C-alpha positions in Angstrom: 71.5 148.9 111.3 69.0 146.1 110.5 66.7 147.2 113.3 67.0 150.8 112.0 65.9 149.6 108.5 63.1 147.4 110.0 61.6 150.3 111.9 61.6 152.5 108.9 59.9 149.8 106.8 57.2 149.2 109.4 56.5 152.9 109.7 56.4 153.1 105.9 53.9 150.3 105.6 51.7 151.9 108.2 51.8 155.2 106.3 50.8 153.5 103.0 47.9 151.7 104.7 46.7 154.9 106.4 46.8 156.8 103.1 45.0 154.0 101.3 42.2 154.0 103.9 41.7 157.7 103.9 41.8 158.0 100.1 39.3 155.1 99.7 36.9 156.7 102.2 37.1 160.1 100.6 36.7 158.9 97.1 33.9 156.3 97.6 32.0 157.8 100.5 32.0 161.3 99.0 31.5 160.2 95.4 27.7 160.4 95.4 26.0 158.1 92.9 29.0 156.9 91.0 27.1 154.7 88.7 24.8 157.6 87.7 27.9 159.7 86.9 29.3 157.0 84.8 26.2 156.4 82.8 24.9 159.9 82.6 21.7 161.6 83.8 19.6 160.0 81.0 20.2 156.4 82.2 17.3 154.6 83.7 17.1 153.6 87.3 17.3 149.9 86.4 20.5 150.5 84.3 22.1 152.5 87.1 21.2 149.7 89.6 22.7 147.1 87.3 25.9 149.2 86.9 26.2 149.7 90.6 25.9 145.9 91.1 28.5 145.3 88.4 31.0 147.5 90.1 30.2 146.3 93.6 29.0 149.7 94.6 25.8 148.2 96.2 27.9 146.5 98.8 28.6 148.1 102.2 31.7 150.4 102.2 33.7 148.0 104.4 33.0 145.1 102.0 34.1 147.2 99.0 37.3 148.2 100.8 37.9 144.5 101.7 37.5 143.5 98.1 39.9 146.2 97.0 42.5 145.2 99.6 42.2 141.5 98.6 42.8 142.4 95.0 45.8 144.6 95.9 47.4 141.7 97.8 47.1 139.6 94.7 48.6 142.3 92.5 45.2 143.4 91.1 44.4 147.1 91.5 41.3 146.7 89.4 40.5 148.2 86.0 39.8 151.7 84.8 36.0 152.3 84.6 36.4 154.2 81.4 39.1 152.3 79.4 38.8 148.9 81.0 42.6 148.9 81.1 44.1 147.3 84.2 45.2 150.0 86.7 48.6 148.5 87.2 49.3 148.6 83.4 48.1 152.2 83.1 50.5 153.2 85.9 53.5 151.2 84.9 53.3 152.3 81.3 53.6 155.9 82.4 55.7 155.6 85.5 59.1 155.4 83.8 58.3 158.7 81.9 57.5 160.6 85.1 60.4 159.0 87.1 62.8 160.1 84.3 61.7 163.7 84.9 61.6 163.6 88.7 64.9 161.7 89.2 66.6 163.9 86.6 65.4 167.0 88.4 66.5 165.5 91.8 70.0 164.7 90.5 70.3 168.2 89.0 69.2 169.8 92.3 71.7 167.8 94.3 74.7 168.6 92.0 74.0 172.3 91.5 73.0 172.9 95.1 76.1 171.3 96.5 78.3 173.3 94.2 76.5 176.6 94.9 76.2 176.0 98.6 79.9 175.2 99.0 81.0 178.2 97.0 78.7 180.6 98.9 79.9 179.3 102.3 83.6 179.1 101.5 84.1 182.1 99.3 81.7 184.6 100.8 81.6 188.2 99.6 80.1 188.8 96.2 79.9 185.1 95.4 77.6 184.5 98.4 75.5 187.6 97.5 75.0 186.4 94.0 74.0 182.9 95.2 71.6 184.4 97.7 69.9 186.6 95.1 69.7 183.8 92.5 68.2 181.5 95.2 65.6 184.1 96.1 64.6 184.6 92.5 64.4 180.9 91.9 62.1 180.5 94.9 59.8 183.4 94.0 59.1 182.4 90.4 56.5 179.7 89.9 57.6 176.5 88.1 55.0 176.8 85.4 56.2 180.3 84.5 59.7 179.1 84.3 58.5 176.2 82.0 56.7 178.6 79.7 59.7 180.9 79.5 62.0 178.0 78.7 59.7 176.9 75.9 59.6 180.4 74.4 63.3 181.0 74.5 64.9 177.6 73.8 62.2 175.9 71.8 60.5 178.6 69.8 63.0 181.5 69.5 66.2 179.5 69.3 64.8 176.2 68.1 67.3 174.1 70.0 64.8 171.5 71.2 61.2 170.5 70.4 58.7 172.5 72.5 56.5 169.5 73.4 56.5 165.7 73.2 58.5 162.8 74.6 60.9 160.4 73.0 61.6 157.0 74.5 65.2 156.4 75.5 65.2 153.1 73.6 64.1 154.9 70.4 66.7 157.6 70.5 68.9 158.4 73.5 69.7 161.9 72.1 66.0 162.5 71.4 65.2 161.4 74.9 67.6 163.9 76.4 66.3 166.6 74.2 62.7 165.9 75.2 63.3 166.0 79.0 66.0 168.7 79.4 63.6 171.7 79.6 61.0 169.9 81.8 63.8 168.8 84.2 65.3 172.3 84.4 61.8 173.8 85.0 61.2 171.3 87.8 64.5 171.7 89.5 65.0 175.5 89.7 62.8 176.0 92.8 64.4 173.0 94.5 67.9 174.2 93.7 67.1 177.5 95.5 65.9 175.7 98.7 68.6 173.1 98.9 71.4 175.5 98.2 70.3 177.7 101.1 70.3 174.7 103.4 73.7 173.5 102.3 75.1 177.0 102.7 73.7 177.4 106.2 74.9 173.9 107.3 78.3 174.6 105.8 78.7 177.9 107.7 77.7 176.2 110.9 80.2 173.3 110.4 83.0 175.7 109.4 82.7 177.4 112.8 83.2 174.1 114.7 86.4 173.4 116.7 87.3 170.3 114.7 87.8 172.4 111.6 90.6 174.4 113.3 92.0 171.2 114.7 92.2 169.6 111.3 93.8 172.6 109.7 96.4 172.8 112.5 97.4 169.3 111.7 98.4 170.4 108.2 95.3 169.4 106.2 94.5 171.7 103.3 91.4 173.8 103.4 90.1 172.0 100.3 90.5 168.6 102.0 88.9 169.7 105.2 85.9 171.2 103.3 85.3 168.3 100.9 86.1 165.3 103.2 84.8 166.5 106.6 82.7 169.7 106.5 80.6 168.8 103.5 79.8 165.4 104.9 78.6 166.9 108.2 76.6 169.5 106.3 75.1 167.0 103.8 72.6 165.6 106.3 70.2 168.6 106.6 70.6 169.2 102.9 69.7 165.6 102.1 66.5 165.9 104.3 65.4 169.1 102.4 66.2 167.3 99.1 63.8 164.5 100.2 61.1 167.0 100.8 61.6 168.6 97.4 61.4 165.1 95.8 57.9 164.8 97.2 57.1 168.3 95.9 58.4 167.3 92.5 55.8 164.4 92.3 53.1 167.1 92.6 54.8 169.7 90.4 55.4 167.2 87.6 51.6 167.1 86.9 51.7 170.7 85.6 55.0 170.3 83.8 53.8 167.3 81.9 50.7 169.2 80.8 52.8 172.1 79.6 55.2 169.9 77.6 52.6 167.3 76.5 54.6 164.5 78.2 52.6 161.3 78.6 53.5 160.6 82.2 51.6 159.9 85.4 50.6 163.6 85.6 48.4 163.3 82.5 46.8 160.1 83.8 46.1 161.7 87.2 44.4 164.8 85.6 42.3 162.7 83.3 41.3 160.1 85.9 40.4 162.8 88.5 38.3 164.8 86.1 36.4 161.7 84.9 35.9 160.3 88.4 37.8 157.1 87.5 38.2 156.0 91.2 40.1 152.7 90.7 42.7 154.5 88.7 42.9 157.4 91.2 43.3 154.9 94.0 46.1 153.1 92.1 47.9 156.5 91.6 47.5 157.4 95.3 49.0 154.1 96.4 51.8 154.2 93.9 52.7 157.7 94.9 52.6 156.8 98.6 55.0 153.9 98.0 57.4 156.1 96.0 57.4 158.6 98.9 58.0 155.8 101.5 60.9 154.4 99.4 62.4 157.8 99.0 62.2 158.5 102.7 63.9 155.1 103.4 66.7 156.0 101.1 67.1 159.4 102.7 67.1 157.8 106.2 69.7 155.2 105.2 71.9 157.9 103.6 71.6 160.1 106.8 72.4 157.1 108.9 75.5 156.5 106.9 76.6 160.1 107.1 75.8 160.4 110.8 75.6 157.3 113.0 73.7 159.2 115.6 70.7 159.1 113.3 70.5 155.4 113.5 70.3 155.6 117.3 67.6 158.2 117.4 
């Protein structure tokens, strides 16, 4: 098991390094005259040259990358070119907000998908048909339209929750739940559709296996067979799809945070990208890559626990 974890960690580190190199080259090599963009077209050539020297942009690209990597190894991702705030502070201050949305949506996807997938596979008939139709509709409707519909119905028409804004958990747990419930639902509906289909398909395949008939012939109830054996075997593929949707949620949360005016990573990413704040964008890229690697490690460990053959592959 330790060698299994070690291999995954090494591959994750290689992935983060590769993403960092590619992102750095694309941002710096393709950024044109960055100092000129920062100072404006009216700035004199001398002022632009001074700004380039100040930011280290007059150094060879490999030297700039080496300086950035050296800073990262010392925990310094640089500072924002526009606010002078340390990149790590800008990310950490917003990361908890975004993770509360993404993790909340992931948990909701997992719970609802397992329930719907098991019901569709074991009950069949009209239950299966309804689940299939709902899944198809959930996949077809874009997340931002779902978000707008939720705001109109539950925030504006019914007035159950505030349409926008975010409340810290430490300030008011009830207010925190009220502020994230609509964004979490909007984020999760598409994922629920995809994972439910995977769970349903895997459950149907497992129910056709010989071991199911053997267990039932030994006197085990259908409920026990489904929940203790079939669901565990079917959970692996569903878990893999859930991991893919988690990565998708990190991208989808950018739009959701804009719609609900939530001060998360999404807002920072949009602002930094539009301004050309490259140190902040690089920090966001690396932070996102690390989150994806950690999530994949957790998924691999869970699949290895569910199916020992995965650890040997």
